[in-house]
C-alpha positions in Angstrom: 66.4 130.5 94.5 67.0 131.8 91.0 64.5 132.6 88.3 65.6 132.9 84.7 63.7 133.9 81.6 65.4 133.5 78.2 64.4 135.2 74.9 60.7 135.1 75.6 58.4 136.0 72.7 54.6 136.0 72.7 51.9 137.2 70.4 48.1 137.7 70.5 47.3 136.8 67.0 49.4 138.9 64.7 50.2 141.4 67.5 53.6 140.7 69.1 53.5 141.6 72.8 56.9 140.3 73.9 59.9 140.2 71.7 63.0 138.6 73.1 62.6 139.3 76.8 65.3 137.9 79.2 65.8 138.4 82.9 67.5 136.9 85.9 66.1 137.2 89.4 68.3 135.9 92.2 68.0 135.7 95.9 67.9 139.1 97.5 66.9 140.8 94.3 64.0 143.3 94.2 63.4 144.0 90.5 60.8 146.4 89.2 59.1 146.4 85.8 58.3 149.8 84.4 56.4 150.4 81.2 53.4 152.1 79.7 50.1 150.3 79.4 50.4 147.6 76.8 54.1 147.3 77.1 54.0 143.6 78.1 54.5 143.7 81.9 51.4 141.7 82.8 51.8 139.3 79.9 55.4 138.6 81.1 54.2 137.8 84.6 51.4 135.6 83.3 54.0 133.7 81.2 56.3 133.2 84.2 53.4 131.9 86.2 52.4 129.5 83.5 49.0 131.1 82.8 50.2 131.8 79.2 52.7 129.8 77.1 55.4 131.7 75.2 55.8 131.3 71.5 59.5 130.8 72.1 62.0 131.0 74.9 62.1 129.3 78.3 61.7 130.0 82.0 63.8 128.2 84.6 63.9 128.0 88.4 67.3 126.8 89.7 68.1 125.5 86.3 64.9 123.4 85.8 62.4 124.5 83.2 59.1 125.5 84.8 57.0 123.6 82.3 58.7 120.3 83.4 57.8 121.0 87.1 54.8 119.3 88.8 52.3 122.0 89.8 52.9 121.4 93.6 56.6 121.9 93.2 56.1 125.0 91.1 53.7 126.4 93.8 56.3 125.8 96.5 58.8 127.9 94.6 56.9 130.8 93.1 53.9 132.8 94.4 51.8 135.5 92.9 50.3 138.5 94.7 47.6 140.3 92.5 47.1 144.0 92.2 44.1 143.9 94.5 42.0 141.2 96.2 38.4 141.0 97.5 37.2 138.1 99.5 33.9 136.5 98.3 33.4 134.8 101.7 34.2 136.4 105.0 37.3 134.3 106.0 39.4 135.5 108.8 42.9 136.8 108.1 44.4 133.6 109.6 42.2 131.3 107.4 43.1 133.3 104.3 46.8 133.0 105.1 46.5 129.3 105.8 45.2 128.9 102.2 48.8 129.3 101.2 49.5 125.8 102.6 47.1 124.2 100.1 49.9 123.0 97.7 51.5 121.1 100.5 48.4 119.3 101.7 46.5 116.4 100.3 43.1 117.0 98.9 41.1 115.9 102.0 43.6 117.0 104.7 43.3 120.0 106.9 46.1 122.4 108.0 47.9 121.0 111.1 49.9 122.6 113.9 53.0 123.0 111.8 51.0 124.8 109.1 49.4 127.1 111.6 52.8 127.9 113.1 54.1 128.8 109.6 51.1 131.1 109.0 51.7 132.8 112.4 55.3 133.3 111.6 54.4 135.0 108.3 51.8 137.2 110.1 54.4 138.2 112.7 57.0 138.9 110.1 54.7 141.3 108.4 53.5 142.9 111.6 49.8 141.9 111.2 49.5 139.1 113.7 47.0 141.2 115.7 44.6 141.0 112.7 44.6 137.2 112.6 41.0 136.9 113.9 39.6 139.8 111.9 37.5 139.3 108.7 39.7 139.8 105.6 36.9 142.1 104.4 37.2 144.3 107.5 40.8 145.4 107.1 42.4 148.2 105.0 43.6 147.7 101.5 47.3 147.9 102.6 46.7 145.3 105.4 45.0 143.1 102.8 48.0 143.3 100.5 50.2 142.4 103.5 47.8 139.4 104.2 48.3 138.3 100.6 52.0 138.5 100.9 51.8 136.5 104.1 49.8 133.9 102.3 52.6 133.7 99.6 55.2 133.3 102.3 53.2 130.6 104.0 53.2 128.9 100.6 57.0 128.5 101.2 57.8 130.3 97.9 61.2 131.9 97.6 60.1 133.9 94.5 57.4 136.5 94.7 55.6 138.1 91.8 53.5 141.2 92.4 51.4 142.9 89.7 51.2 146.6 90.6 50.9 145.9 94.3 50.2 149.5 95.3 47.9 150.6 92.5 44.7 150.8 94.6 46.3 151.9 97.8 46.5 155.2 99.6 49.9 156.8 100.1 50.5 155.5 103.6 49.7 151.9 102.5 51.8 152.3 99.4 54.8 153.1 101.7 53.9 150.2 104.0 53.9 147.6 101.2 57.1 148.9 99.6 58.9 148.9 103.0 57.7 145.4 103.5 59.1 144.3 100.1 62.4 145.8 101.1 62.5 143.8 104.3 61.7 140.6 102.4 64.5 141.3 100.0 66.9 141.6 103.0 65.7 138.1 104.1 66.8 136.7 100.7 63.5 136.6 98.8 63.6 137.1 95.0 60.9 139.7 94.1 59.6 141.0 90.8 57.0 143.7 90.9 55.4 145.9 88.2 54.6 149.5 88.8 53.6 152.7 87.0 55.6 154.8 89.5 59.2 155.7 88.4 59.8 156.9 92.0 58.9 153.5 93.4 61.3 151.8 90.9 64.1 154.2 91.6 63.7 154.3 95.4 63.0 150.7 96.2 64.5 148.5 93.6 67.9 146.8 93.4 67.3 146.4 89.6 64.9 147.9 87.1 63.7 146.6 83.8 61.9 149.0 81.4 59.7 147.6 78.7 58.4 149.4 75.6 56.6 147.8 72.7 57.3 144.4 74.1 61.1 144.9 74.2 63.6 145.6 76.9 64.8 149.2 76.5 66.7 149.3 79.8 67.9 146.7 82.4 70.2 147.6 85.2 70.6 149.4 88.5 68.3 152.4 89.3 71.2 154.8 89.4 71.7 154.4 85.7 68.2 155.8 85.1 68.8 159.0 87.0 69.9 161.0 84.0 66.2 160.7 82.8 66.9 159.9 79.1 65.3 156.5 79.1 62.2 157.6 81.2 61.7 160.8 79.1 61.6 158.7 75.9 59.3 156.1 77.6 56.8 158.6 78.8 57.3 161.3 76.1 57.8 163.9 78.8 60.6 166.1 79.9 61.3 165.0 83.5 63.3 166.2 86.5 64.8 163.3 88.4 66.7 164.1 91.5 67.4 163.1 95.1 66.5 165.0 98.2 68.3 164.6 101.6 65.5 164.5 104.2 67.9 164.4 107.1 67.2 160.8 107.8 67.5 159.2 104.4 67.6 160.0 100.7 64.4 160.3 98.7 64.1 160.3 94.9 61.6 162.5 93.0 60.5 162.2 89.4 58.4 165.1 88.3 57.6 166.8 84.9 59.6 169.8 84.0 
C-alpha cells in the first residue's frame, strides 16, 4: 500500500501552516515527522486523515485520491492512533480492539467469529493477548497504546498514522511502542509518526521529514541528519549527535553541547 501527498498547502485564515508539503510512504516504510510546536505536523496528519481539507494539493492511496474514496474504503486502508487515549466506558481490551472492525460491519450487525479471530491475531502479534479480558482503563499507558495499535490492525489498515505515540509514556513504554512499530514495519506496514525526540527519529526511522514554518527543510534517511546541521538550526541549539556501541547494538544520542 502506498500513500502519496503532493504539494499540500493549508492556512488558518491568513496564517499559512503548510506550504508545498509532499511525501511518499510505501510498504515497509517507517517515517518520522520532526518539528517544533506549530511547524505543521499535526495539521499534516489531520489533512491526510480528511479531518481538514487542503487549500491545494492532493493525497492519494495506491493512485486513488482519498477524497474520492468512500469512507468505509478509506477506513480499511488508513488508521489513526492518537497521542493518548482514555476510555469513557470500561470496555475490555478485546471489545476495544474489536471496535476496529466497525467499518467492515453493517450498522446493526455484531462482530462474528472471523472478526474475533482477527482481533485475537492482532493482540497476539503485539504480545498483549493476556490482557484481552482486562478493562482498558486498568492497563498501563504503554499497553493502552499497543491496544490502540491492535485496533488499527484489526481495522485491516495497511497505513498507520501516529501522532506523538510516546508523548505521555514512561521510558520503558516508549521503548516498547517504538520496538513494536519496528516489527510492524518489517511486516510491511507503512507507518508515519510524529515525535519531538530526535533520538527516536534517528534510531527507529527508515526516513525522516523535518518541518519548519510549514515547509520541508529535510527529507531523507536518518544518516544524513547525523552531522547535526539541520537539527541545530531547527532547535536553535548546538548539539552533539553520535552513536554508541552497547555491545549488542548501536544506540544514537542527541544531546546539547
